[in-house]
C-alpha positions in Angstrom: 77.9 106.4 116.1 74.7 108.6 116.5 71.6 108.0 114.6 71.6 109.9 111.4 69.1 110.3 109.0 69.9 110.7 105.5 72.8 108.8 103.5 74.8 111.9 103.2 75.0 112.3 107.1 75.8 108.5 107.4 78.8 109.1 105.1 79.8 112.1 107.0 79.5 110.3 110.6 81.6 107.6 109.2 84.7 109.5 107.7 84.7 111.2 110.8 84.4 108.2 112.9 87.1 107.0 111.0 89.1 109.2 110.6 89.1 109.5 114.7 90.2 105.7 114.9 93.1 106.8 112.5 92.0 105.1 109.6 93.7 105.7 106.0 91.6 107.4 103.4 88.4 107.2 106.2 86.4 109.2 103.1 86.7 106.8 100.7 86.2 104.1 103.3 83.2 105.4 104.3 81.8 105.5 100.6 82.8 102.0 99.7 81.3 100.6 102.9 78.2 102.7 102.0 78.1 101.6 98.1 78.5 97.9 99.6 75.9 98.0 101.9 73.0 100.1 99.7 74.0 97.9 96.6 74.8 101.5 94.7 77.7 102.6 92.8 78.6 105.9 90.2 76.0 108.3 89.7 73.0 106.1 91.0 75.2 106.4 94.4 75.5 110.3 95.0 71.8 110.6 93.4 70.9 108.7 96.8 73.2 111.1 99.0 69.8 113.0 99.9 67.5 109.8 101.0 66.5 108.7 104.3 69.0 106.3 105.4 67.4 102.5 105.2 66.9 101.3 108.4 67.0 97.4 106.8 70.8 97.6 106.1 71.8 99.7 109.6 73.2 96.9 111.6 75.4 95.6 108.1 76.8 99.5 108.4 78.0 99.6 111.4 79.6 95.9 111.9 81.1 97.5 108.8 82.4 100.7 110.3 83.4 99.4 113.5 85.4 96.6 111.5 87.0 99.5 109.6 87.8 101.5 112.6 89.8 98.8 114.1 91.9 98.3 111.3 90.7 95.8 108.8 90.9 96.4 105.1 87.7 98.1 103.5 88.3 95.3 101.2 87.8 92.2 102.9 84.9 93.6 104.6 83.2 94.2 101.3 85.1 91.2 99.5 86.5 92.9 96.6 88.9 95.3 95.1 89.2 96.9 91.5 92.0 95.8 89.1 92.2 97.1 85.5 88.5 97.5 85.3 87.7 94.3 86.7 86.0 93.4 90.1 88.0 91.1 92.0 87.3 89.0 95.0 89.6 89.4 98.1 89.7 87.9 101.2 92.8 87.4 104.2 94.4 84.9 102.0 95.3 87.2 99.6 97.2 90.5 99.1 95.1 93.4 97.9 95.5 94.1 93.9 97.5 97.8 94.0 97.5 100.1 91.2 101.1 100.2 90.6 100.8 96.8 89.6 98.4 97.7 86.6 101.8 99.4 85.0 103.3 95.6 85.3 100.6 94.2 83.4 100.4 96.9 80.9 104.3 97.0 80.2 104.0 92.9 79.8 101.8 93.4 77.3 103.2 95.9 75.1 106.9 94.6 75.3 104.8 91.1 74.6 103.2 93.0 71.3 106.9 93.8 70.3 108.4 90.6 70.7 106.0 88.8 69.7 103.5 90.8 67.0 101.9 87.7 65.7 100.9 86.6 69.4 102.5 82.9 68.5 106.3 81.5 69.3 107.6 79.7 66.1 108.4 76.5 67.9 109.3 73.5 65.1 108.6 70.8 66.5 107.6 71.4 70.2 104.6 70.0 71.7 102.3 72.7 73.5 102.1 73.1 77.0 98.3 72.0 77.7 96.7 74.5 80.1 93.8 73.5 82.4 91.8 74.7 84.8 92.6 72.2 87.5 95.0 73.0 90.8 98.0 70.7 90.5 100.0 69.1 93.3 97.4 68.9 95.7 96.1 72.3 95.1 93.0 74.1 96.8 89.7 72.1 96.8 87.1 73.5 94.6 89.2 75.9 92.8 87.5 76.4 89.1 88.7 78.2 86.4 87.5 77.9 82.4 89.8 75.4 80.2 91.6 77.4 77.5 89.6 77.8 74.1 90.5 75.9 71.6 90.9 78.9 69.3 94.4 79.1 71.4 95.5 75.7 69.9 99.2 75.7 67.3 98.7 76.5 63.6 101.4 76.1 61.1 103.4 79.4 60.7 104.1 80.9 57.2 107.1 79.5 55.3 110.3 81.2 56.8 112.6 82.6 54.4 115.6 81.4 53.0 114.5 77.6 53.6 111.2 77.7 52.3 109.9 75.5 55.1 106.6 76.1 57.2 107.2 75.6 61.3 105.0 75.0 63.4 104.0 77.9 66.1 102.9 77.7 69.6 100.8 80.2 71.7 102.4 82.4 73.8 103.0 81.0 77.8 103.1 83.3 80.5 103.7 82.4 84.0 102.8 84.4 86.5 104.8 83.4 90.0 102.7 84.6 93.6 99.1 84.1 92.1 97.7 85.7 95.0 93.8 86.9 94.0 94.6 86.1 90.6 94.7 90.1 89.6 97.4 89.7 87.0 96.9 86.2 85.7 93.2 86.6 85.2 94.0 90.2 83.6 96.5 89.1 81.1 94.2 85.9 80.6 91.5 88.3 79.5 93.7 90.5 77.8 95.4 88.3 76.0 93.4 85.3 75.5 95.5 83.8 72.8 97.9 83.4 75.1 98.6 80.4 77.6 98.3 81.9 81.1 99.8 80.1 83.9 100.2 81.3 87.6 101.4 79.4 90.8 101.2 79.8 94.6 102.3 78.1 98.0 98.9 79.0 99.3 95.8 76.5 98.7 93.9 79.5 100.0 95.1 82.1 97.4 94.9 80.0 94.2 91.1 79.3 95.3 90.6 82.6 95.3 92.4 83.1 92.2 90.1 80.1 90.4 87.0 81.5 91.3 88.4 85.3 89.9 89.3 83.4 86.7 86.0 81.8 86.7 84.4 84.9 87.0 85.8 86.5 84.5 85.7 83.9 81.7 89.3 83.3 81.4 91.3 80.2 81.2 94.3 80.2 83.8 96.3 77.1 84.6 96.8 77.3 88.6 99.3 75.3 90.3 100.5 74.9 93.7 104.1 75.5 94.6 107.2 77.6 95.6 108.1 79.8 93.0 109.3 78.2 89.3 109.3 74.8 91.1 105.9 74.0 89.7 106.6 74.8 86.2 109.5 72.8 85.8 110.0 71.7 82.1 107.4 74.2 80.9 108.3 76.2 77.9 107.8 79.7 79.4 107.9 82.9 77.1 106.9 85.3 79.6 107.8 85.4 83.5 105.7 88.0 85.6 105.9 88.1 89.4 104.7 90.7 92.2 106.9 88.3 94.9 107.0 89.2 98.7 109.5 92.2 98.9 109.3 94.0 102.1 112.2 93.2 104.3 111.3 91.3 107.2 112.2 94.1 110.0 110.6 96.6 108.2 107.1 94.5 108.2 106.5 95.9 112.0 106.5 99.1 110.8 104.0 99.2 108.2 100.4 100.4 108.1 98.3 98.2 110.8 96.2 97.7 107.8 99.1 95.8 106.2 100.9 94.2 108.7 97.8 92.9 110.9 95.8 91.7 107.8 97.5 90.7 104.8 99.0 87.6 104.5 102.2 87.7 105.6 103.5 85.3 103.3 102.6 88.0 100.8 104.8 90.6 101.8 108.1 89.2 104.0 111.2 89.2 101.0 114.0 88.0 103.8 115.9 90.3 105.3 116.6 92.5 102.6 113.2 91.8 100.7 115.6 90.3 97.5 115.2 86.5 98.5 112.4 86.2 95.9 114.5 87.3 93.3 117.4 85.8 93.7 115.6 82.1 94.3 113.8 83.0 91.0 117.3 83.3 89.0 118.3 80.4 90.7 115.2 78.5 89.5 115.5 79.3 85.7 117.2 76.1 85.0 114.5 74.7 85.8 112.8 75.4 82.3 113.9 74.6 79.0 115.2 78.0 78.4 115.2 81.2 79.7 112.1 84.2 79.5 112.3 86.2 76.4 110.5 88.8 78.8 110.7 88.7 82.3 109.0 91.6 84.7 109.0 92.2 88.4 107.1 94.5 90.9 109.6 95.3 93.8 110.0 97.7 96.9 111.6 101.8 96.8 115.0 102.0 96.6 115.1 97.7 95.0 115.4 98.6 91.7 118.9 99.5 91.0 119.8 95.4 93.2 116.9 93.8 90.7 118.1 95.2 87.7 121.6 93.6 88.4 120.5 90.6 89.4 118.8 90.3 86.2 121.9 91.7 84.2 124.3 89.3 85.9 121.7 86.4 84.6 122.9 87.0 81.1 119.9 86.2 79.2 118.6 89.8 79.0 120.1 92.2 76.8 117.7 94.9 77.7 117.0 96.1 81.2 114.0 98.5 81.2 112.7 100.2 84.7 109.5 101.7 85.0 108.4 103.9 87.4 104.7 104.4 89.5 102.3 107.3 89.4 104.3 108.8 91.9 107.8 108.5 90.2 109.3 105.4 92.5 111.1 103.1 90.3 108.2 100.0 90.7 108.8 97.6 88.2 111.9 96.0 86.4 111.7 94.2 83.1 114.3 91.9 81.4 113.6 91.7 77.4 115.6 89.7 75.3 115.3 90.7 71.4 
């Protein structure tokens, strides 16, 4: 790119350069890269647009623009993506969190509040499933997450009507299948700190990223290495949430280059029709002591009806809800046992 004299000129030149290389959202990419190299954001960035472009960041700026022009997602270049108002570290080990997934988190929090108004589960003599910050079964080295606080411990419930006796209660346990960056699990743990939040992934690299994000946001997430529900066999699970791979394998070649060439295929490929992970999770439900009362899945365009039928066929949930994304596309299916 030609030499530029102001930050505004740098933005204009980069936007044009990226557009000429077929980049998606070239202006947004240019702004994010500028904010990153300048260490500015919000009003401070806009106030600096007329300032001279600092020579000290010229090399980093040009390197970032070159990587973006080659198709690398801007989120991997700057190393983070915002989700639910929080900055999450992202690397090529994890799928980049999408805004539509925030709607899944919102739905889970909303329906959980309806099902468990006091945020506790009457559990009789059940023992609370302990959650710690370690990665089980050979998890990623160096993964870190805060241990659950003692305030989330069990407490005695109010006497039940008729029987007159008190039953022990335990915190809600939510399990996120396909942790990735931890966007879902860390957000749930931050928004509902009394819950026990667990997450699993088949990728040690992804679990390491999720652990760093849990630590970054001061949340307690029990991270486990393994395939779908297998790491949680025997665990009392009240909420099951997942944004699994749902792209049909044959469609991956037609995705945007930013996705097909850079995001992890294991986080994209859902088998021949994209529905393999949903079928397998339904098949693995007997691994749990009882089916979760609340299940929420993200899915691809045109898959809502089929996933809803899988939940209906399982017979555990008497209410099936479909949630549209901001474009009006059915994007999430939830099963609720009332």
